[in-house]
VEXSE-5638 format. One record per residue (C-alpha): residue in three letters; chain; x, y, z. Coordinates in steps of 0.001 Angstrom, whole numbers. Layout:
<atoms>
<atom res="ALA" chain="A" east="X" north="Y" up="Z"/>
...
</atoms>
This chain:
<atoms>
<atom res="MET" chain="A" east="5131" north="-21030" up="-12537"/>
<atom res="ASP" chain="A" east="2671" north="-19854" up="-9910"/>
<atom res="PHE" chain="A" east="1187" north="-16353" up="-9719"/>
<atom res="THR" chain="A" east="3934" north="-14950" up="-7479"/>
<atom res="GLN" chain="A" east="6753" north="-16306" up="-9647"/>
<atom res="LYS" chain="A" east="5149" north="-14927" up="-12807"/>
<atom res="THR" chain="A" east="4715" north="-11561" up="-11101"/>
<atom res="ILE" chain="A" east="8353" north="-11425" up="-9985"/>
<atom res="LEU" chain="A" east="9605" north="-12248" up="-13484"/>
<atom res="ALA" chain="A" east="7260" north="-9765" up="-15149"/>
<atom res="MET" chain="A" east="8162" north="-6961" up="-12740"/>
<atom res="LEU" chain="A" east="11889" north="-7568" up="-13239"/>
<atom res="ILE" chain="A" east="11409" north="-7152" up="-16990"/>
<atom res="ILE" chain="A" east="9092" north="-4138" up="-16617"/>
<atom res="GLY" chain="A" east="11507" north="-2538" up="-14154"/>
<atom res="GLY" chain="A" east="14519" north="-3172" up="-16373"/>
<atom res="LEU" chain="A" east="12869" north="-1511" up="-19349"/>
<atom res="ALA" chain="A" east="11605" north="1371" up="-17194"/>
<atom res="GLY" chain="A" east="15057" north="1944" up="-15690"/>
<atom res="TRP" chain="A" east="16701" north="2001" up="-19120"/>
<atom res="VAL" chain="A" east="14107" north="4371" up="-20580"/>
<atom res="MET" chain="A" east="14033" north="6689" up="-17564"/>
<atom res="HIS" chain="A" east="17815" north="6985" up="-17554"/>
<atom res="ARG" chain="A" east="18055" north="7620" up="-21306"/>
<atom res="SER" chain="A" east="15333" north="10292" up="-21211"/>
<atom res="ASP" chain="A" east="15809" north="11540" up="-17634"/>
<atom res="PHE" chain="A" east="12077" north="10955" up="-17253"/>
<atom res="CYS" chain="A" east="11741" north="12738" up="-13924"/>
<atom res="LEU" chain="A" east="8356" north="13094" up="-12226"/>
<atom res="THR" chain="A" east="9947" north="15495" up="-9752"/>
<atom res="GLY" chain="A" east="11175" north="17767" up="-12520"/>
<atom res="MET" chain="A" east="7761" north="17756" up="-14197"/>
<atom res="VAL" chain="A" east="6334" north="19687" up="-11262"/>
<atom res="ARG" chain="A" east="9415" north="21434" up="-9817"/>
<atom res="ASP" chain="A" east="10592" north="22961" up="-13107"/>
<atom res="VAL" chain="A" east="7317" north="24845" up="-13479"/>
<atom res="PHE" chain="A" east="8417" north="26965" up="-10518"/>
<atom res="LEU" chain="A" east="12214" north="26912" up="-10847"/>
<atom res="THR" chain="A" east="12700" north="27354" up="-14603"/>
<atom res="ARG" chain="A" east="9170" north="28020" up="-15913"/>
<atom res="SER" chain="A" east="9475" north="24929" up="-18098"/>
<atom res="TYR" chain="A" east="6250" north="23157" up="-19103"/>
<atom res="LEU" chain="A" east="7632" north="20589" up="-21550"/>
<atom res="MET" chain="A" east="7480" north="17669" up="-19119"/>
<atom res="LEU" chain="A" east="3915" north="18557" up="-18134"/>
<atom res="ARG" chain="A" east="2966" north="18192" up="-21803"/>
<atom res="VAL" chain="A" east="4709" north="14819" up="-21822"/>
<atom res="LEU" chain="A" east="2766" north="13840" up="-18699"/>
<atom res="PHE" chain="A" east="-474" north="14855" up="-20410"/>
<atom res="LEU" chain="A" east="412" north="12537" up="-23310"/>
<atom res="TYR" chain="A" east="999" north="9707" up="-20838"/>
<atom res="VAL" chain="A" east="-2306" north="10313" up="-19025"/>
<atom res="ILE" chain="A" east="-4314" north="10364" up="-22271"/>
<atom res="LEU" chain="A" east="-2822" north="7073" up="-23473"/>
<atom res="SER" chain="A" east="-3113" north="5361" up="-20103"/>
<atom res="ALA" chain="A" east="-6671" north="6560" up="-19452"/>
<atom res="LEU" chain="A" east="-7732" north="4925" up="-22703"/>
<atom res="SER" chain="A" east="-5861" north="1673" up="-22020"/>
<atom res="PHE" chain="A" east="-7104" north="1506" up="-18397"/>
<atom res="GLU" chain="A" east="-10711" north="1861" up="-19561"/>
<atom res="VAL" chain="A" east="-10276" north="-784" up="-22260"/>
<atom res="MET" chain="A" east="-8849" north="-3171" up="-19665"/>
<atom res="ARG" chain="A" east="-11667" north="-2405" up="-17227"/>
<atom res="ARG" chain="A" east="-14289" north="-3180" up="-19864"/>
<atom res="LEU" chain="A" east="-12518" north="-6435" up="-20702"/>
<atom res="GLY" chain="A" east="-12776" north="-7490" up="-17061"/>
<atom res="VAL" chain="A" east="-9140" north="-6984" up="-16059"/>
<atom res="SER" chain="A" east="-8798" north="-6723" up="-12272"/>
<atom res="ILE" chain="A" east="-7518" north="-3237" up="-11360"/>
<atom res="GLN" chain="A" east="-6803" north="-2183" up="-7783"/>
<atom res="ALA" chain="A" east="-9260" north="659" up="-7156"/>
<atom res="PHE" chain="A" east="-8520" north="4074" up="-5672"/>
<atom res="GLY" chain="A" east="-10537" north="5257" up="-2679"/>
<atom res="PRO" chain="A" east="-12597" north="8440" up="-2223"/>
<atom res="PRO" chain="A" east="-10741" north="11713" up="-1614"/>
<atom res="GLY" chain="A" east="-9981" north="13063" up="1830"/>
<atom res="LEU" chain="A" east="-7900" north="15610" up="3646"/>
<atom res="ALA" chain="A" east="-5105" north="13026" up="3888"/>
<atom res="HIS" chain="A" east="-4613" north="13091" up="109"/>
<atom res="LEU" chain="A" east="-4334" north="16871" up="-1"/>
<atom res="LEU" chain="A" east="-1940" north="17203" up="2941"/>
<atom res="GLY" chain="A" east="8" north="14133" up="1855"/>
<atom res="GLY" chain="A" east="399" north="15696" up="-1588"/>
<atom res="VAL" chain="A" east="1699" north="18940" up="-74"/>
<atom res="GLY" chain="A" east="4247" north="17046" up="2004"/>
<atom res="PHE" chain="A" east="5314" north="14840" up="-887"/>
<atom res="GLY" chain="A" east="5730" north="17827" up="-3212"/>
<atom res="LEU" chain="A" east="7892" north="19555" up="-618"/>
<atom res="GLY" chain="A" east="10000" north="16442" up="1"/>
<atom res="MET" chain="A" east="10597" north="15516" up="-3632"/>
<atom res="THR" chain="A" east="11567" north="19089" up="-4543"/>
<atom res="LEU" chain="A" east="14071" north="19320" up="-1700"/>
<atom res="SER" chain="A" east="15483" north="15900" up="-2537"/>
<atom res="GLY" chain="A" east="15503" north="16319" up="-6310"/>
<atom res="ASN" chain="A" east="14251" north="12740" up="-6568"/>
<atom res="CYS" chain="A" east="11089" north="10725" up="-6050"/>
<atom res="VAL" chain="A" east="10534" north="7039" up="-5300"/>
<atom res="PHE" chain="A" east="11369" north="6093" up="-8920"/>
<atom res="GLY" chain="A" east="13895" north="8821" up="-9680"/>
<atom res="SER" chain="A" east="16034" north="7914" up="-6680"/>
<atom res="VAL" chain="A" east="16312" north="4312" up="-7922"/>
<atom res="TYR" chain="A" east="17247" north="4950" up="-11547"/>
<atom res="ARG" chain="A" east="19643" north="7717" up="-10540"/>
<atom res="PHE" chain="A" east="21231" north="5461" up="-7916"/>
<atom res="GLY" chain="A" east="21579" north="2809" up="-10604"/>
<atom res="SER" chain="A" east="23329" north="5275" up="-12905"/>
<atom res="GLY" chain="A" east="25824" north="6296" up="-10196"/>
<atom res="GLU" chain="A" east="24234" north="9332" up="-8526"/>
<atom res="VAL" chain="A" east="24852" north="9021" up="-4786"/>
<atom res="THR" chain="A" east="22043" north="11422" up="-3872"/>
<atom res="GLY" chain="A" east="19678" north="8755" up="-5199"/>
<atom res="ALA" chain="A" east="20980" north="6330" up="-2578"/>
<atom res="THR" chain="A" east="20752" north="9055" up="73"/>
<atom res="THR" chain="A" east="17104" north="9657" up="-817"/>
<atom res="ILE" chain="A" east="16385" north="5923" up="-527"/>
<atom res="LEU" chain="A" east="17870" north="5910" up="2982"/>
<atom res="GLY" chain="A" east="15664" north="8892" up="3806"/>
<atom res="LEU" chain="A" east="12600" north="7041" up="2509"/>
<atom res="VAL" chain="A" east="13310" north="4100" up="4812"/>
<atom res="PHE" chain="A" east="14005" north="6401" up="7777"/>
<atom res="GLY" chain="A" east="10793" north="8341" up="7124"/>
<atom res="SER" chain="A" east="8840" north="5085" up="7145"/>
<atom res="LEU" chain="A" east="10271" north="4296" up="10586"/>
<atom res="ILE" chain="A" east="9145" north="7702" up="11842"/>
<atom res="PHE" chain="A" east="5663" north="7069" up="10468"/>
<atom res="PHE" chain="A" east="5324" north="3802" up="12367"/>
<atom res="GLU" chain="A" east="6319" north="5371" up="15669"/>
<atom res="PHE" chain="A" east="4771" north="8826" up="15591"/>
<atom res="ALA" chain="A" east="2513" north="9539" up="12625"/>
<atom res="THR" chain="A" east="187" north="6518" up="12444"/>
<atom res="PRO" chain="A" east="-2548" north="8024" up="14704"/>
<atom res="ILE" chain="A" east="-2404" north="11349" up="12832"/>
<atom res="SER" chain="A" east="-2673" north="9550" up="9504"/>
<atom res="GLY" chain="A" east="-5672" north="7563" up="10711"/>
<atom res="ALA" chain="A" east="-7453" north="10725" up="11844"/>
<atom res="LEU" chain="A" east="-6816" north="12484" up="8522"/>
<atom res="LYS" chain="A" east="-8058" north="9521" up="6487"/>
<atom res="ARG" chain="A" east="-11380" north="9651" up="8329"/>
<atom res="ILE" chain="A" east="-11985" north="13192" up="7038"/>
<atom res="ALA" chain="A" east="-13527" north="12393" up="3643"/>
<atom res="LEU" chain="A" east="-14540" north="15205" up="1287"/>
<atom res="PHE" chain="A" east="-17092" north="13214" up="-730"/>
<atom res="LYS" chain="A" east="-17816" north="9595" up="-1614"/>
<atom res="ALA" chain="A" east="-17124" north="9572" up="-5356"/>
<atom res="ALA" chain="A" east="-13798" north="7823" up="-5982"/>
<atom res="THR" chain="A" east="-13599" north="8817" up="-9662"/>
<atom res="ILE" chain="A" east="-14716" north="11708" up="-11859"/>
<atom res="PRO" chain="A" east="-17312" north="9520" up="-13671"/>
<atom res="GLU" chain="A" east="-18741" north="8516" up="-10284"/>
<atom res="LEU" chain="A" east="-18858" north="12164" up="-9236"/>
<atom res="PHE" chain="A" east="-20963" north="13097" up="-12280"/>
<atom res="GLU" chain="A" east="-22752" north="9719" up="-12363"/>
<atom res="VAL" chain="A" east="-21900" north="9009" up="-15995"/>
<atom res="ASP" chain="A" east="-20273" north="6197" up="-17935"/>
<atom res="PRO" chain="A" east="-16462" north="6697" up="-17950"/>
<atom res="LEU" chain="A" east="-16496" north="6876" up="-21758"/>
<atom res="TYR" chain="A" east="-18380" north="10184" up="-21568"/>
<atom res="ILE" chain="A" east="-15311" north="11598" up="-19826"/>
<atom res="ILE" chain="A" east="-12530" north="9648" up="-21529"/>
<atom res="LEU" chain="A" east="-13537" north="10000" up="-25199"/>
<atom res="PRO" chain="A" east="-13788" north="13835" up="-25139"/>
<atom res="LEU" chain="A" east="-10551" north="13899" up="-23136"/>
<atom res="VAL" chain="A" east="-8806" north="11764" up="-25756"/>
<atom res="PHE" chain="A" east="-10205" north="13875" up="-28619"/>
<atom res="VAL" chain="A" east="-9153" north="17205" up="-27097"/>
<atom res="GLY" chain="A" east="-5865" north="15662" up="-25977"/>
<atom res="ALA" chain="A" east="-5092" north="14441" up="-29494"/>
<atom res="LEU" chain="A" east="-5635" north="17950" up="-30873"/>
<atom res="LEU" chain="A" east="-3398" north="19523" up="-28237"/>
<atom res="ILE" chain="A" east="-660" north="16916" up="-28586"/>
<atom res="SER" chain="A" east="-702" north="17248" up="-32379"/>
<atom res="SER" chain="A" east="-394" north="21021" up="-32046"/>
<atom res="TRP" chain="A" east="2490" north="20727" up="-29566"/>
<atom res="ALA" chain="A" east="4282" north="18212" up="-31777"/>
<atom res="ARG" chain="A" east="4079" north="20490" up="-34836"/>
<atom res="ALA" chain="A" east="5392" north="23399" up="-32764"/>
<atom res="GLY" chain="A" east="8260" north="21319" up="-31364"/>
<atom res="LYS" chain="A" east="6925" north="21670" up="-27815"/>
<atom res="LEU" chain="A" east="7228" north="17955" up="-27024"/>
<atom res="SER" chain="A" east="10920" north="17637" up="-27868"/>
<atom res="MET" chain="A" east="13967" north="18584" up="-25835"/>
<atom res="LYS" chain="A" east="17212" north="19765" up="-27409"/>
<atom res="SER" chain="A" east="20132" north="17463" up="-26682"/>
<atom res="PHE" chain="A" east="23559" north="16817" up="-28184"/>
<atom res="ILE" chain="A" east="23850" north="13397" up="-26505"/>
<atom res="SER" chain="A" east="23493" north="10635" up="-29088"/>
<atom res="SER" chain="A" east="21967" north="8179" up="-26613"/>
<atom res="PHE" chain="A" east="19323" north="10650" up="-25388"/>
<atom res="LEU" chain="A" east="15728" north="9483" up="-25683"/>
<atom res="GLN" chain="A" east="13070" north="12146" up="-26125"/>
<atom res="PRO" chain="A" east="10767" north="12228" up="-23060"/>
<atom res="TRP" chain="A" east="7620" north="11867" up="-25175"/>
<atom res="LYS" chain="A" east="8959" north="8564" up="-26493"/>
<atom res="ALA" chain="A" east="9684" north="7511" up="-22908"/>
<atom res="ALA" chain="A" east="6074" north="8367" up="-22026"/>
<atom res="LEU" chain="A" east="4849" north="5953" up="-24709"/>
<atom res="VAL" chain="A" east="7014" north="3149" up="-23327"/>
<atom res="ILE" chain="A" east="6100" north="3808" up="-19689"/>
<atom res="ALA" chain="A" east="2384" north="3909" up="-20557"/>
<atom res="PHE" chain="A" east="2812" north="477" up="-22151"/>
<atom res="LEU" chain="A" east="4721" north="-809" up="-19104"/>
<atom res="GLY" chain="A" east="2020" north="520" up="-16771"/>
<atom res="THR" chain="A" east="-559" north="-1421" up="-18751"/>
<atom res="LEU" chain="A" east="1563" north="-4576" up="-18484"/>
<atom res="SER" chain="A" east="1831" north="-4058" up="-14717"/>
<atom res="ILE" chain="A" east="-1950" north="-4057" up="-14379"/>
<atom res="LEU" chain="A" east="-2386" north="-7042" up="-16691"/>
<atom res="THR" chain="A" east="170" north="-8958" up="-14625"/>
<atom res="PHE" chain="A" east="-497" north="-7863" up="-11062"/>
<atom res="GLY" chain="A" east="-3607" north="-5696" up="-11051"/>
<atom res="ILE" chain="A" east="-1916" north="-2494" up="-9846"/>
<atom res="PRO" chain="A" east="-227" north="467" up="-11586"/>
<atom res="LEU" chain="A" east="3512" north="1060" up="-11282"/>
<atom res="SER" chain="A" east="4630" north="1967" up="-7749"/>
<atom res="ILE" chain="A" east="7275" north="1014" up="-5184"/>
<atom res="SER" chain="A" east="6576" north="3262" up="-2180"/>
<atom res="THR" chain="A" east="5262" north="401" up="-27"/>
<atom res="LEU" chain="A" east="8594" north="-1386" up="-512"/>
<atom res="TYR" chain="A" east="10382" north="1265" up="1572"/>
<atom res="SER" chain="A" east="7806" north="766" up="4301"/>
<atom res="LYS" chain="A" east="8427" north="-2988" up="4234"/>
<atom res="ALA" chain="A" east="12202" north="-2449" up="4429"/>
<atom res="ALA" chain="A" east="11711" north="-193" up="7454"/>
<atom res="THR" chain="A" east="9500" north="-2810" up="9116"/>
<atom res="GLN" chain="A" east="12080" north="-5545" up="8587"/>
<atom res="LEU" chain="A" east="14826" north="-3283" up="9936"/>
<atom res="GLU" chain="A" east="12789" north="-2528" up="13045"/>
<atom res="ALA" chain="A" east="12045" north="-6237" up="13494"/>
<atom res="LEU" chain="A" east="15792" north="-6908" up="13629"/>
<atom res="ILE" chain="A" east="16483" north="-4137" up="16133"/>
<atom res="LEU" chain="A" east="13308" north="-4165" up="18258"/>
<atom res="PRO" chain="A" east="11495" north="-7467" up="17627"/>
<atom res="GLN" chain="A" east="9358" north="-7217" up="20759"/>
<atom res="HIS" chain="A" east="8125" north="-3790" up="19721"/>
<atom res="ILE" chain="A" east="6890" north="-5241" up="16429"/>
<atom res="ILE" chain="A" east="5058" north="-8010" up="18277"/>
<atom res="ASN" chain="A" east="3352" north="-5597" up="20689"/>
<atom res="ASN" chain="A" east="2277" north="-3028" up="18074"/>
<atom res="ALA" chain="A" east="-1183" north="-3706" up="16638"/>
<atom res="TYR" chain="A" east="-326" north="-1870" up="13405"/>
<atom res="PHE" chain="A" east="2083" north="-4626" up="12371"/>
<atom res="THR" chain="A" east="-531" north="-7369" up="12793"/>
<atom res="LYS" chain="A" east="-2832" north="-6041" up="10087"/>
<atom res="GLY" chain="A" east="-2999" north="-7304" up="6542"/>
<atom res="ILE" chain="A" east="-5342" north="-7831" up="3622"/>
<atom res="ALA" chain="A" east="-5689" north="-10093" up="604"/>
<atom res="ILE" chain="A" east="-7180" north="-8850" up="-2671"/>
<atom res="GLU" chain="A" east="-8438" north="-11423" up="-5144"/>
<atom res="LEU" chain="A" east="-7574" north="-10911" up="-8815"/>
<atom res="PRO" chain="A" east="-9976" north="-13078" up="-10858"/>
<atom res="PHE" chain="A" east="-8588" north="-12045" up="-14257"/>
<atom res="GLN" chain="A" east="-4962" north="-12618" up="-13263"/>
<atom res="ALA" chain="A" east="-5870" north="-15819" up="-11375"/>
<atom res="GLY" chain="A" east="-4070" north="-14788" up="-8204"/>
<atom res="LYS" chain="A" east="-4266" north="-12429" up="-5272"/>
<atom res="ILE" chain="A" east="-2370" north="-9506" up="-3802"/>
<atom res="THR" chain="A" east="-1368" north="-10036" up="-184"/>
<atom res="ILE" chain="A" east="-384" north="-7009" up="1897"/>
<atom res="ASP" chain="A" east="1042" north="-7544" up="5392"/>
<atom res="ASN" chain="A" east="1939" north="-4562" up="7591"/>
<atom res="GLY" chain="A" east="4419" north="-6755" up="9468"/>
<atom res="PRO" chain="A" east="7926" north="-7818" up="8419"/>
<atom res="ALA" chain="A" east="6769" north="-10965" up="6612"/>
<atom res="LEU" chain="A" east="7167" north="-10936" up="2845"/>
<atom res="ASP" chain="A" east="3965" north="-10623" up="832"/>
<atom res="THR" chain="A" east="3158" north="-10580" up="-2867"/>
<atom res="LEU" chain="A" east="3074" north="-6764" up="-2971"/>
<atom res="SER" chain="A" east="6602" north="-6437" up="-1583"/>
<atom res="ALA" chain="A" east="7782" north="-9240" up="-3902"/>
<atom res="ALA" chain="A" east="6371" north="-7376" up="-6905"/>
<atom res="GLN" chain="A" east="7673" north="-3970" up="-5850"/>
<atom res="GLY" chain="A" east="11042" north="-5403" up="-4844"/>
<atom res="SER" chain="A" east="11399" north="-6953" up="-8293"/>
<atom res="LEU" chain="A" east="10419" north="-3647" up="-9885"/>
<atom res="PHE" chain="A" east="13044" north="-1848" up="-7761"/>
<atom res="ILE" chain="A" east="15779" north="-4296" up="-8795"/>
<atom res="GLY" chain="A" east="14750" north="-4046" up="-12437"/>
<atom res="ILE" chain="A" east="14811" north="-235" up="-12450"/>
<atom res="PHE" chain="A" east="18198" north="-153" up="-10711"/>
<atom res="PHE" chain="A" east="19895" north="-2551" up="-13110"/>
<atom res="GLY" chain="A" east="18096" north="-1162" up="-16154"/>
<atom res="ALA" chain="A" east="19545" north="2270" up="-15386"/>
<atom res="PHE" chain="A" east="22933" north="774" up="-14487"/>
<atom res="ILE" chain="A" east="23219" north="-1084" up="-17800"/>
<atom res="SER" chain="A" east="21974" north="1957" up="-19719"/>
<atom res="ALA" chain="A" east="24595" north="4193" up="-18091"/>
<atom res="LYS" chain="A" east="27365" north="1658" up="-18728"/>
<atom res="VAL" chain="A" east="26406" north="1222" up="-22380"/>
<atom res="ALA" chain="A" east="26123" north="4992" up="-22865"/>
<atom res="GLY" chain="A" east="29521" north="5479" up="-21212"/>
<atom res="ASP" chain="A" east="28305" north="7997" up="-18638"/>
<atom res="TYR" chain="A" east="28341" north="5852" up="-15493"/>
<atom res="GLU" chain="A" east="30264" north="7686" up="-12787"/>
<atom res="ILE" chain="A" east="30062" north="7684" up="-8999"/>
<atom res="ASN" chain="A" east="30793" north="11110" up="-7581"/>
<atom res="PHE" chain="A" east="30805" north="11679" up="-3818"/>
<atom res="ARG" chain="A" east="32218" north="15201" up="-4130"/>
<atom res="ILE" chain="A" east="29026" north="17160" up="-3796"/>
<atom res="PRO" chain="A" east="28173" north="19810" up="-1189"/>
<atom res="PRO" chain="A" east="27093" north="18321" up="2182"/>
<atom res="ARG" chain="A" east="23835" north="20275" up="2026"/>
<atom res="HIS" chain="A" east="22850" north="18252" up="-1051"/>
<atom res="TYR" chain="A" east="23185" north="15027" up="946"/>
<atom res="LEU" chain="A" east="21156" north="16575" up="3755"/>
<atom res="LEU" chain="A" east="18388" north="17769" up="1441"/>
<atom res="ALA" chain="A" east="18236" north="14382" up="-299"/>
<atom res="PHE" chain="A" east="17906" north="12543" up="3023"/>
<atom res="VAL" chain="A" east="15425" north="14948" up="4617"/>
<atom res="GLY" chain="A" east="13412" north="15124" up="1403"/>
<atom res="GLY" chain="A" east="13263" north="11327" up="1265"/>
<atom res="ALA" chain="A" east="12028" north="11137" up="4859"/>
<atom res="ILE" chain="A" east="9313" north="13729" up="4188"/>
<atom res="MET" chain="A" east="8226" north="11812" up="1078"/>
<atom res="ALA" chain="A" east="7919" north="8560" up="3030"/>
<atom res="LEU" chain="A" east="5758" north="10156" up="5714"/>
<atom res="SER" chain="A" east="3604" north="11882" up="3120"/>
<atom res="ALA" chain="A" east="3163" north="8777" up="952"/>
<atom res="ARG" chain="A" east="1862" north="6809" up="3914"/>
<atom res="ILE" chain="A" east="-566" north="9599" up="4798"/>
<atom res="ALA" chain="A" east="-1766" north="10010" up="1189"/>
<atom res="GLU" chain="A" east="-2046" north="6240" up="600"/>
<atom res="GLY" chain="A" east="483" north="6386" up="-2201"/>
<atom res="CYS" chain="A" east="3386" north="8290" up="-3706"/>
<atom res="ASN" chain="A" east="3589" north="10562" up="-6740"/>
<atom res="VAL" chain="A" east="4129" north="7568" up="-9034"/>
<atom res="TRP" chain="A" east="1023" north="5812" up="-7681"/>
<atom res="HIS" chain="A" east="-1206" north="8869" up="-7953"/>
<atom res="ILE" chain="A" east="197" north="10403" up="-11160"/>
<atom res="LEU" chain="A" east="990" north="7337" up="-13278"/>
<atom res="GLY" chain="A" east="-1868" north="5290" up="-11839"/>
<atom res="GLY" chain="A" east="-4525" north="7540" up="-10325"/>
<atom res="LEU" chain="A" east="-4756" north="10275" up="-12961"/>
<atom res="PRO" chain="A" east="-5432" north="7859" up="-15870"/>
<atom res="TYR" chain="A" east="-7919" north="6087" up="-13587"/>
<atom res="LEU" chain="A" east="-9644" north="9495" up="-13202"/>
<atom res="SER" chain="A" east="-9273" north="9176" up="-9438"/>
<atom res="THR" chain="A" east="-10589" north="12138" up="-7445"/>
<atom res="SER" chain="A" east="-8170" north="11406" up="-4594"/>
<atom res="SER" chain="A" east="-5249" north="11524" up="-7051"/>
<atom res="LEU" chain="A" east="-6439" north="14867" up="-8431"/>
<atom res="LEU" chain="A" east="-6513" north="16206" up="-4879"/>
<atom res="PHE" chain="A" east="-3033" north="14765" up="-4294"/>
<atom res="LEU" chain="A" east="-1823" north="16474" up="-7493"/>
<atom res="PHE" chain="A" east="-3099" north="19850" up="-6287"/>
<atom res="GLY" chain="A" east="-1238" north="19336" up="-3019"/>
<atom res="LEU" chain="A" east="1850" north="18178" up="-4929"/>
<atom res="PHE" chain="A" east="2084" north="21446" up="-6853"/>
<atom res="THR" chain="A" east="1550" north="23431" up="-3660"/>
<atom res="GLY" chain="A" east="4292" north="21531" up="-1841"/>
<atom res="SER" chain="A" east="6648" north="21779" up="-4810"/>
<atom res="TYR" chain="A" east="6140" north="25543" up="-4901"/>
<atom res="LEU" chain="A" east="7097" north="25742" up="-1222"/>
<atom res="GLY" chain="A" east="10102" north="23489" up="-1819"/>
<atom res="SER" chain="A" east="11214" north="25588" up="-4789"/>
<atom res="ARG" chain="A" east="11158" north="28732" up="-2671"/>
<atom res="ILE" chain="A" east="13283" north="27001" up="-33"/>
<atom res="LEU" chain="A" east="15769" north="25825" up="-2681"/>
<atom res="GLN" chain="A" east="16018" north="29289" up="-4187"/>
<atom res="ARG" chain="A" east="16917" north="30721" up="-798"/>
<atom res="ALA" chain="A" east="19068" north="27874" up="538"/>
<atom res="ILE" chain="A" east="21086" north="26889" up="-2544"/>
<atom res="ILE" chain="A" east="20455" north="28730" up="-5769"/>
<atom res="THR" chain="A" east="20811" north="32257" up="-4375"/>
<atom res="THR" chain="A" east="23682" north="31378" up="-2024"/>
<atom res="PRO" chain="A" east="26975" north="32903" up="-3287"/>
<atom res="GLY" chain="A" east="29436" north="30299" up="-4536"/>
<atom res="SER" chain="A" east="26976" north="27427" up="-4310"/>
<atom res="ALA" chain="A" east="26134" north="27080" up="-7995"/>
<atom res="GLU" chain="A" east="27330" north="23867" up="-9534"/>
</atoms>
């Protein structure tokens, strides 16, 4: 098999396992941030910390072994504002780019609605937001792309103390029962166990394809192909769709090709395979657990919020050069300064979204589910 075929197969397997695990544990990156404001719950943030500690160590080991890892750029205003927008969108929707897929696979129709919103938001970006995004990306805050670069030290001087302190905190939380969630469902998987699996899958993704787990660019590609069907001449005349890059991966003996146009590239092939894997992994998990059910009888405002939230996420992901999965599951373990800035914006946007939800749904008489 060639590099692309190996990547497709690997991402199908990685996606299938991720979809199963995320469904069984309801491993929700949206809830990690949103629940801090809505329910004052910090359990999933502790689980995220566990993931970051494990992945930071594995990323650094891979880097020192010469594994090709797609680097994160220096921080700019685009990452902060993109994070704010993404936090707002994911909180309104109740899903993110991963959550919408595994929930769609397990029968939740708002997951599908969010996916439609993500594609629609990508179309809006192409037509209206590209110049704004370009201007924001030119406003850099500083040149250091990672925390070690910022302090001009070897990454181990940051990672080893982080791992040591993290191990103490995680051990303390585990003894106090602050990493476990109460559940009476026999098939439920504790989120901290899911974090271990997803950290392993993220490492496999880099070993296979050189990039952390992410699928946000796939929605952009779907929007491009849709526009090419409807307005082919517009695609031809727009300079944005003529751009593309190729990134060599010496360790993996291949290269990542990224084409802004409708043509398939290795990135969309990898992310498309990951999408399919997550969907069917969650679908099979729900079927085996006996809780697969499609329910269209939900308030219309929930459909609207899912769609609008998805559109906002798509716009914001393009501005911030990545979604919450890219920056949280990939950038934070990489010690990326742009991802830290995105995370700050994400919490800010989620706070705003939580306030909107509290006024629009939670405090509305008769709207509680």
